[in-house]
N, C-alpha and C positions, 0 to 999 in steps of 0.2 A: 480714170478706171478703164481697164481694157474692155473692148467691145465683145469679148468672148469669155466664157468661163474657162478655167484652167483645164487643160486636157488631162484626163486620168486614164483613158483606155486608148490602146493603139487603134481600135476600130470605132472610135467615137465619131458620131455624126457631127458635122459642122453646124453650129448655130451662132447667131449674133443678133444684135438689136435690129439691124436692117431686115433680117429674115422675119423677125417677130412682127415688125411693122407691116411688112408685105402680107403676111398671113392674116393679120387682123384686118387690114384694108379689104382683102378679098372675101373674108368669111364673116367678120364681126365688125362692120363699119361703125357701129355705135360706140366702139372702144378705140377706133383707129387714131383718134386725135389725142389720146392720153399719152403722156411721156412714158418711154420705155427705158429701163436701165437694168444692167446686169446685177443680180444679187449673188454675192459671193457665198457659196455653200460648200460644205465638206462632203455633201452627198455625191455618190459615185454613179448614179443611174439617170439623173435628170439635170438639165440646165433650167435655172429659175430666173425669171425676169420680173421685176416690179413693174406694174402697169398702173400708173397714177399712184394715188395714196392708198387705195382700198382694194386693189386687185393684184393678181400675179398670173403669169403665164408659165406653164410647166411643160417642157419638151423632153421626151426620152433622149438620153445621150447615146444609148446603145440599143440595138434591135431587141435584145433580150428583155428590155423594159417595156416593150410594146404591150398594149392592152391594159396597163395599170390604170389609166384615166377612166376607161370604161368600167372597170371594177369599182373604182371609188364613186363614180356617178350612180352606179346601180345600188350600192350597199350603204354608203355613208349616210345618206338621208334617212335610211331605216334605222341605222344604229345610233345616230347622234342623240335622239331624244332619250335614250336609255343610259347614256354614259355621263359620268360626273365631271369629265374634263372635256374641253373643246376639241373638236376634230376638224379637218379641212372641210370647206364648203365648195364642192365643185359646181360651177355655173354653166359651163358649155364645153362641148367636145369639138375640137377642131379636127379637120380632115387633112390628109397629106396634100401638099401643094408647094409651089414656089421652089421646087427641087428638094423639099424636105419629105421623106418617104413615110412617116409614121403619123398616127393620130396624136393629139396633144390636147391640153386642157387650159381653161381659164378658171381661176379659183378666187374666192374671197380671200383677201390677205389676212392671215392670223398674226396679231401682234405678239411680241415676246422675243426672247433671246434663248439660245440653246441652254438647256438646263444643266450647265456645268455647276460644279459644287459652289464656285464663287458667286453664282447668280442666285443661290438659294439661302435663305436665312435659317432654315431648319431642315437639315438633310434627312433626319429620321422622319419628319413629317412628310417630306416629299416621297419617301419610301411608302408610307401609309397611304398617301394619295394615289400613288401608282397601283398599289395593291387593290385599292377600292375600284379603280378603273378596270383592272383585270377581272375582278369578281363580277362586275357589272357586265363586261363584255362577254364573259363566259356564260352568263345567265340568259343571253338573248338566243331565241330559237334560230337554229342554223338551217331550217328547211329551205331547200332550193339553192343554198349557197355552194360555192366551190369547196371541194374536199381535197385534202392533201393526198397525193399519190403515195401509197404505202411502200412503194419500191424505189421511189425516185430520189430519196435523200433530201427532199425539200423541207422547209420549215413545217412542222406539224406531223411529219412522217415518223415512223419508229426510228429510234436512235441507231439501231443496228444497220439501217439502210445507208448510213454514212460511214460505215466502218472502213472500207477500202480507201475512200476519199480522204478521210481524216488521217489515216496512217500515212498516206502519201504526202499530205501537207505537213505533218509532224516531221517527216524525214527531210522536208525542204526548208525547215526553219533555220535561221542563222545559228552559228556554232555556239553563241553565248547562251542559248536557251537549252535547258536540260531535256533533250529529246527522250532519253530513257525513262525518266520519271514521268514526263508527260504521257508517254505511251502507257505506262503502268496506270496512270490516273484515268486515261481513256478506257482501258480494259476494265477498270473497276466500275466505271459508269455503265458499261455495257451489261454488268451483272444485275442492274436494277430491274425489278419486274416491269413488264411493258404496260402501257396504258390499255385497260380493258373495258373502259366505259365509252359512252357515246362521244363522238367528236364534238369539240366546242370551238367557238370562234377564237382565232388567234390573230394578233396584229402581225407577228412574224419577224419584226426587225426592231425591237426595242433597244435603244441606246441613247446616249445623251443628245446627239444631234437630231433625233426624231422626237425629242421631248422639249417643250417650251416652258419657260418660266416668265412670270410677270410679278413685279412687286415682291420678289423673293419667294414666290410660291409656285409650285408646279401648276401649269395652267392648261396645257394642251398636249395632245399626242398627234403627230403628223406622219405622213408617208405610209399609207395603207396598201401599198402595192403588193405585199406578200399576204394580204388578208385571205384567210381560208379557214376551214374547220379541220381540226385534227387534235393531236396530243398537245396539251398546253405546256409541256415541259420546256419547249423552245423559248417560251416567253420569259422563263426564269433566268435566261442567260444575262439579262439586265442586272441581276443581283451581283454578278461578278464583273461585268464590263462597265458598270456605272457606280454601284454602291461600295462603301467601305464596310469593314467588318461589323461595326456597330449598327449602321443602318440596314445592313443585310439581315441581321438578326431581327430587327423590327419588321422588315419586309416579309421575312419568312413567317413570322407569327401572324401578320395581318393578312397575308394571302391565303393562309390556312390550307396549304396543299399537303398531301401525304408525303412520307419520307421517300418513297420510290420516285415520285415526280420530282422532288427536290434533287435527288441524286442524278436523274436523267437531265435535269436542268443544268447541273454542273457540267455534265458531259457535253451538252449543247454549247455552253459558254466556251469550253475548250475547243470543240470542233470548229465553231465559227471563227474564233481568234486564230487558230492554227491555219485556217484557210486564208484569212485576210492578210496576215503578215507577209508571206512570200509573194502573194499576188500584188499587193500595193506597196511593196518594200521601197520602190524608187519613185512612186508617183503620189502617194498620199500619206505623208508623215503623221498627220493627226490620227488617221485611222490605225496606223501601225502602232502608235503610242497607246491608243485605247486598247488594242488587242494585246499588247504586251502587258498592260495593267491587268486585263482579264486573266491571262495565264498566271500571273503572279498571285492573284486572288484565288484562283482555282487550286493552286498548289498549297496555299495556306490551309485549305480545308480538305484536301484530298485524303481519303481513307488509306491510301498507300503509304503515307508518310508517318 
């Protein structure tokens, strides 16, 4: 196995097992003698290394991912007891060093495999389990937590704040995708009434490789780097990037959101997928395939068709 994760970004920070060993020796000598090995991940923002059998080291690959470990250390211990699925257990915050410029984290290793359909024995039940997780997460008090910037287009912000960004990405899609119909579907999603309730907790990046399965059942949700309070519609993008038509219907009933939030969620699925395809077209085929699937599912249900 290579000593480095696959490069996904032109500005990716260099990491390898030697760097991880040096960082551990300097800052966490209690773990320095454990074996370190690369963990192959489809994630685009962090390099992950197994540390012995029970731990993992997570280092941001890009400067934009800085601060996510601190967020998880601050909030996951408070959220975990209220949630029906496992979440990451951050143990320690590492500081810049050995030529690596960002903070990084040591975590308890969560067992499981990506929650692809072939790893689940009952896909509709997985949809129900994820809906129960979202209802529980949204029921936790957000006092003191980070809040989505209403103008920045980030997860949890109003859908309209992503308008120019989304149109630019639709225009950059490959020619085999129907840009005209996708634009019409995007414009339809923008007509949905905005979220007018108090902001709720959102994970912000629900997709198959941020969900784990064990023994055929959905078992964990990982990577809370986008955690914040805001409009929960962005969480629903998972209904199109992961679920099929049958399980999507089960999910919609179980999550019990209003029609406007569901329509905005469809818009989020479109916007996220349209951004990922041109950006990762030549570097991450798995992500591109998932985003193409999301667009196909959005168009199956778009009110413009």
